[in-house]
C-alpha positions, 0 to 999 in steps of 0.5 A: 412088169404087169404088161407082160402076164397080161400080154400072155393071157391075150396071145392064149385067148387069141390061139383058143379063139383059133382053135374054136373057129378051126374047129367050127369049120369042121363041124359041118351040119352038127348045129348043137356043136356049132352054137357051142363053139360059136358061144365059146368064142364069144365067151373068149372074145369078151374076156379078151375085150375086157383085158384090153380096156 
């Protein structure tokens, strides 16, 4: 049964990454906020890759 909680975590991370991408599109020319969103996306993607390993 440990696969189910792990799958839920993967889905949550994917949804957060999607949310960051959508917010990044709306940021426009605010470079500071864009950098923060990119850093958050990278952190979430790393965590997702760790789960997959």
